[in-house]
N, C-alpha and C positions, 0 to 999 in steps of 0.2 A: 457224265460220262470220266468230264476236263476239266481243267479250269475254267469258271467262268471268267471271260475277259471283263474290261470295263465296259469297251465298244464296240461294236463291231462284232461280225465275223472273222473268228483265227485262219490262217491259212493252216494248213497240215505242217509245214517247217514254224511255223510261229507257235500251233501248239505244243510239238514239243520243247522247243525252247521252254513256255511256260512251265511245263513238267518235269523237266532237268534243273529249272531255276528255284521251282518247289522243295525238289525231292532233297537240294543240294541245301537250300537256305530257309526255305518255309516261307510262307508270304510275302512278313513284313520282309525280310534280309532280301526279297530279291526284288523288290519295290512295291507288291503288289496289293496293299494293305486294303484298296479297294474291293478289290476279289469278295466277291459274297461267300464263295465252296469253294472246297479245295477237292483236290482229285484223290482219291486213295484206290493205289494200284499197288499188285502183290506179284514181281518178276520173281515168277518159277522158271524152274529145266522144261524142257518140253516136254509135250502132254503124251506123248506115247512113252517116254518115263517112267517107270514106276507105276507104270500100267497095271489094270486088272484087266486078263482078258475072258469075254464072254462068248458065248457062242450067238453068233447074225445069220443072216439071211441067207439062204444058197449054199447052207454045208459054209460058212467064212468064220472066222470068228473078229472081236472087235474088241478095241482093247479102249478100256476107260479110264477117264482120268479121276485119280479119287478125289473125293471132295478137299481136302488138305492141300491138294495139289496143282486145283483149278483156280486158275488165273480171277483177277477178281480185280474189276473198275467201275466205279459209282463216278456218277456228277458229285457226288458229293461226301459227306461223310454215312450214308445208308442210313438203314433205320432200325431200331430194335422195339419190335411189335411183339403186344404179349398179344396170349391166344385168345386166353378166356373171352379181350377187349375187343379182338378184332371182327370185323364182319364185311363181306363185299356187298356193296351198294351196284344196283345195274337200273340207275336210270334215265333220263332226258327221253329221245324222243321212241316212246316201247308205252305198250299198251296195258302191260302189267305191268308196273316197276315191285323188282326182286332183291331182299336182301337175306345171304346166305350166311349160315358160318360153315365151316370148314367139312362139317360133318351130311351138312345139304349141299354142298358140293359132290361129295366122293356117294350120294344117293343119286346125282344125275349119274352115274358110270363116270367110268374111267379108262384110261390106257395107259397103258406102260409100251415105251418108245427111246430109243439111243438116236443121238441129235448131237451136232456136235457144234459149238457156240465160238466165235469170233470176233473181235474187234475191231472194227473201222477200221482200227490203226494202229494194229498187226503189222511186223516183218518180219522179216525172216529170225532176226535176231532176237527179237523179242520176246516170242514166244506165247500171246495173247492170244490162245485156242486152245479148246479146251471138248471133250466129248461125254457125254454121262447119259445114263438111263435115267431118265426121268416118267415121274408117272402124275397125273392128272384128268383132270375132264377138259374134252374137245371143247374147245371157246364157243366154237356150234350150238353146241346143247344149250350152254346159260344164256347165248340172247336169244334162241328160240323159245324158251323158258320164259324171258322177260316179253316176248313177240315186238322185236322191234319193227319200227314201221319202215315196212323197205321200200314204199314210195316217198318218201320223206329225210330217211336218215342217209348220210352219206358214210361219216364217218365213226369209229367208236374211238372214243379218250377214256387211255387210260390214265389215273389220278394216282398216287404214289404217298406213301406212307413218309419219303424224306422229302417231297414237294417237286417229284419228277411229273414229267410230265408227256405221254408219247401216243401216237394217233397211229391207226389202222384203216384205209376203207373199206366199210360193211363187205364187200364184195369176195374183198382179200381173205376172209378172218371164217371161209367155211370147211376149210381141209380141218380131216378126220385128225392130221398131224400138227394143227394149233392144237396148244394146249394151256391152259391155268393149272400150273404142274407145282404143286406140293411135296415129292418126295425127288431128290435128286441118289442115283445109285441105292436104294432101296431104305434109303433112309430120310424122315424126312428134310427139308431143308436147312442147309449151314445157314446163318445169320448173314454173312454177305452175298449170301446166295439169294436172296431177297423173300427168308421165310416170314409170312406161312405159306405166301403165292407169289410165284410170278410167271409171265407167260414166255411161252417157245415156239418160236416161229423159224423153224428150222432155214429159211432160205432167206434172212435176212441177216442183217449186219445185229452184234451186240447191244448197240443203243436203241436198237428197234422190239428187246424185247425187254420190257421192265420186269423190273423188278417190285416187291413191296406193299404191290396191288392192292388198293383199299375202294376203286369206286371205277366204273365203266361205265362213259355217259356216250348214252348217242346223240349226235348232233348233225346238222342239215349242211352243213361244211366245210372245207378244208383245213382242219385244226394242224397251227403248226406248232406242233412242242419243242421243247427244248432245244434240242441240238439243229431243227428245220430255224428255229428263229433268226439260228445265226449260220444258217446257209448251206447245211447239207440233205441232203436227198430227203425227200421226202417217202418215198418209195423205199430205201435203204437195202435192196436186196445185193447178198455179196457176190463178190466181182463185177457189181455194177458201179455208176455213178455215186460216188461218194460224194465227193465237193461242188455245190453247182456255181460257187462261186458269184454269189450276188448278196448282197445286204439288203436286210428286210427290218423294216422297222424305222 
């Protein structure tokens, strides 16, 4: 999601300093030649500007952020995935490991919903928030097909094509509104938003909703993802604790 520091978890202020240094001078110019990954971030006007209005629940309307106006934050340069060669592998502590092409996921059933994604590092002047209509399969249906061992599996680890990893408790992934999404605002996910598959989990910060997913692994322990290993909240609920202020490893 941001610059990988050479050691230790950055404070929110430190993360902002590193980001500005990279944007202004690049990693080398900022003295960060040891950093392995760079941040990709697009600063855009507020998420309701140039919005597309759609009917919402209870006779309301919702403002959808167009894909080309939706903020982009990735922990590195992202990934370019060829759909013809892509599959989703589901393995680990499961009774029936699965490999899905996109059509196979669609066959499990699909759901369309409006959800907002917000970066944990958002501030009023940064506008790192957007709302879109997402279409995908409820993740619980995928886990059910693989028959995750409920008495053994604690976490599902999300492995991504760009090397990013993230995790969630199995018990937290059973809601119908938690999607493996392939469409954004009625069209296939743009490359920067995780084509061909990303997680949509409405009550979590953006770093807990990984993109370019290629594997789901059921494990029996509390897996620390990329940002959790640097001290960020393992739960990552929007409006909750962001940075737990401890050094891991």
